[in-house]
N, C-alpha and C positions, 0 to 999 in steps of 0.2 A: 860247030857244036862244042869242041874242046874249049873255045873262047868263053863260053858261058859256064861250062861244067867246072873248069879250073877255079874261077873265083867263088862259085857257089860252094864247092867242096871246102875251100879255104875258110869261107864264112862259117860253115857248119863246124869245122874243126876249132876255129877261134871261139865260137859260142860254147863248145864243150869245155875248153880250157878255162874260159871266163867263168863258167858255172862252177867248176871244181875249185878254182882259185877264190871265187866269190864265197863259196861255202866256208873255206878256211878263214877268209877275211871276216866273215860274219861271226865265226866262233871267237876270234880274237876281240872283235869289237863288242860282241855280246858280253864278254867277261869284263871288259873295260867299263861298260855302261850297265852292269848287272843290277844296279839298285834303282834304275829308273822305273817309273810307273808305266804299266801297259798303255799303249796308245801314244805316249810320249817317246818310248823306246822305238816303236815302230816308225814314227814320223821323223826321228833323228838318227839314232844309231843304225837301225836296219836300213833306213832310206839312204844314208851315206854309203853303207856297205854295198848295197845293191846297185848304186848309181855311179860307182867309181869308173866303170867302163865308159859311160857317157862323157865323163870329165876328160879321160885320156883321149877318147875319139875326137872330141872337139879340139883339144890341143893339137893333135896330129893333123887334122883337117886344116886348121888355121895356119900352123907354122910350116907345113910342107906344101900345101896347095895355095896358100896366101889369099888375101883379100876376099873378093866376092865368091870365088869358087870354094874356098875353105869355109867361108861364112855360111854358104848355102848347105854345105855338108854338115856343119855343126848344128845349124838350125833344124835341118831335116831330121837328124838323129834325135835331137831333143823333142821336137814335135811328135815324131813317130813314137817315141818312148812314152810320151804323155798319153797318147790314145791306147797304146798297148797296155800300159799300167792301169788305166782307168776302166777299160772294157774287158780285157782278157784275164789279167791276174786275179782280181777279186772273183770273177766268174769261175775260173778254174778252181780256186780255193773252195768256193761254195759247192760246186759240183762234186769235188773230192770228198767233202764232209758228208753231203747228202747221200752219196753212193755207199757210204759205210755206216749209215745210221738210219733210224726209222723216222727221223725228222722230216717235215715237209718244207721247212724253211730254216734259214740261218739268221738269227736276230743280231744285228750290228748296232753299235752305239750311234744313234742319230746325231748326238752331240759332236762326236769325233768326225763324222762325215761332213756335217755342216761346217765345222771349224776348219778342217783341212781343205774342203771343197771351195769355200769362199776365199780362202787365201790363194788357192790355185787359180781361180777365176780372176782375182785381182792381178796376180803375176802375169797371166796370159794377156790380160788387157794392156798392162804397162808395156810388155815386150812387143805386142803387135803395134801399139802406138809408136814406139821407138822406130820400128822397121818402116812404118809408113812415112816417117820423116825423111827417109832416104840416106841418112848418115848415122853410123854407129861409132861413137868415140868412147874414151875411157870413162867419161862422165855417165853415159847411159849404162855402161857395164857396172860401174860402181853402185848405181841406183839398184840394180838387180841384186848385187851382193848384200847391200844394206837391207833390202826387203827380206832376204833370208835371215839375216841377223835379227830383225824385228820379229819374224815368225818364231824363231827358236826362243827368243826372249819371252815372247808371249806364252809359249808352251811351258817353260820352266816357271813362269810366274803363276800359272794356273795349275801346276802339278801338285798333287796332294800326297806326298810321301812316296815310298818305293816298296820294293819287295826283294827278298834275298833269293838267290838261285844257288843251289848246292853244286859246286864243281869239284868237291873234294872226295867223292866216292872213287875208290881205286878201280882200275880196269879188272874185269874178270878174265880168266884164261881164254874164254871164248872171244872176248873183245880185242885181245892183243894180236897185233899183226907184225910181220917182218917189214923191213924197209922195202924189199923187193915187191911184196904184196901191195904195200902202200903206193909204190911207184906205178904199178900196173893199173891202178884205178885212179891215179893222180890225187891221192889223199895227202895233200900238202902238209897238213898239220902233223900227221904221223911221220912224214918224211923229214920235217924240221925238228920236232921235239921228241920223236919216238912215241912210246906208250905212256909217257908221264902226263900227269894232269896239268891243266893250265894254272899259272899263277900270273901275277902282274907282269913280271919280266918276260915270260914266254908268250903271254898274250900280245904284248907289244911287238915281240919278235915275229910272230906269225902274221900280225897285222901289217907290218912293214914289208916283209918278203912277199906276201900274197899281193900287196899293192903293186910292187915292182913287176911281178909276173903279169898281172892284169894289164899294166901299162905296156909291157913288151908285146903282148898278144894283140892289143888294140891297134898297134901300128900295122900289123898284117891285115886286120879287119878293115882298116881305112884303105890300105892298098888294094884289097880285093874289091871294095866298093868302087874305087877309082877305075879299076880294070873293067868291072861290069858295066859301068855307065859310059865308058869310052866307045867311040866308033871303032877304033883299032888301038891295040896296045902291043907291046913287045915284052916277051918273057924269055929269059936265057934258057936255051935248050928247046924251046917251043917255037921260036920265031915270032912273026907277026900274027896276032889273033884278033878276032872280031868280038866286040862287046855288044851291048844292047843299043848303044848310040842314043841314050836318053839323058836328060839333065841329072846331074849328081844329086840334086835336091830330092828327086823321086827315089833314087836308089837308096839314099840315106834314110828316108822316111820308112821304107819297108825293110830292107835287109840289114842295115846298120842298127836300126832301132830294135828289130827282133833279136838279132845276135847279141846285143848288149843288154836287153831286158830279160833274157831267159833266166838269169840268176834271181831276179825279182819274183818270177813265177815260183821257183823252188822255195824261196824264203817264205813267201806268203802262204803257199800250200802247206808247208811244215807247221807254220804258226796256226793255221786254221785246223789242222789235224789234231793239234794239242788243245784245241778249244780257245786259243787266243785270237778270236775273230777280230777284235779291235786292232791288234797289232798287224794282222794280216791285211786289213783294209787300209789302215793308216800308213802302213809301209808303202802301199801303192801310191797314195796321194802325197805322202811326204817325199817319195822318190821324184814325183813330178815337180814339186816345188824346188827340190834340190837340183834337178836336171836343168830347169830354166834359169834359176838364180845363180847357182854355183858352177855346175858342170858346163854351162854355156857362158855365164857371166865372168868367171875367173879367166878362162882362156881369152875371151874378148878383151878383158881389161889388160892382160899382159900384152896381147898383140897390138892393140891400139895405143897403149902407152909407149911401146917400143917403136912402132912403125907409123903411127898416126891413124886418123879416122879411116873407117872403111866406107867408101861411097858406093851405095847400091845402085844398080841400074834400074830403070823404070820397069823393065820386064820382070826382074826379080821381085821388086816391091809389089807389083800387081799380082804376080803369081802367089807369093806368100800371103798377101792380103786375102785373096780368094780362098786359099786353103785354110786360112785362120777361122773362117766361118764354120768349117767342119770341127776344128779343134775346140773352139769355144762352145759350139752347139752340142757336140757329143759329150764334152765334159759335164755340161749342165744336165744333159739327159741321164748320164750315169749317176750323178748326185741325186736326181729325182727318184730313180729306181731304188737306190740303196737306202733312201730315207723313208720309203713307204712303210706304213704300219704293217706289222705281221712278219717283217723280215724279208730276206731275199729268197725267192723260190727257184726251183730248177728251171721253170719256164722263163723267168726273168733273166737268169744267168745265160740261158741259150739265146735270148733276144739280144743281149749285149754282145755275145760272141758273133752272132749273125750280123750285127751292125758293124763290127770291126771288119768282117769279111767283105761287106759291101763297100766300106771305105777303101780297102786294099784294091778292089776291082776298079773303083773310081780312080785311084792313083795310077794304075796301069793304063787306063783309058786316057787320062789326062797326060801322062808321060808321052804317049805316042801321038798325041794331038797338040803338042807344044813344040815350038821351034827349039833347036838345040842351043840353049843359052849358055850353060856352063858345064 
């Protein structure tokens, strides 16, 4: 029992720290990109801020576990995050808004959903095609990175001006907190710059420091996932413990993805509560595109450039191909619901959440009916 409880507690702790550090990262990045248009900010600045964990997780999976094992962990995290972002995050934001208002639905910009949704489907198709070829090299990785560059270029080409955000109002006495109080709740911004307001220099400072903290914590999240998926593993002071004994791909799809995507939920929920529905939803889809193109593409590019191509086993190719039908289909399904006339209702949000639960149950069933591959 302790063999399962230990990594699960570590994953929960890592998720909490990632949330707090991600909150600080978002404040710094929001200031840096404060004049971007709604929808563009959500798909770029917010998406990068909330997807930093996936980038670090893929790096650690690849460079510590190597080759196919690391690749399956990185792909599992990215694919799992895609579905969590598409099904859970917008639904949670919608339910949060509807629970505090008399509205029957939340109207979202169909243009933004179609824009980001079609880009996401394109990226998913390209990545699945590369995996089916059985070999991932720096060339395929570079294509993913270039696709994200084209996506961002398209966003800025179609952006129509910006808006100013006031960061200059001083803290009230009620808002001021001591370093100890900030430490107790892991308020990293207050720990780094105290009670002063953000400026360009301090925004970059909290941006960099919070990134380093996220990276540090993600190492332990990867370690916890490795323990959880192993048949047996050894921890100093505990001796040899038993894990689930299932492929790392499945562990990453569920546990690493949820642990790393929790900040996305908080960011989108806060945006939706403020009435920024477009940013709330475009953050989720923009995060997905960033996850597949950059958070997975950059680590793959670095690894394959240094160590050569990753040759995938036929079992892994077949497994990911089968799962990709879920990813592609559920992404298209979420786009369909979000673009319906009349906005997103409570019933539709609950349907999307139920769909994610069904997917997780399928993953556990599949995990225990699949030979231990990696």
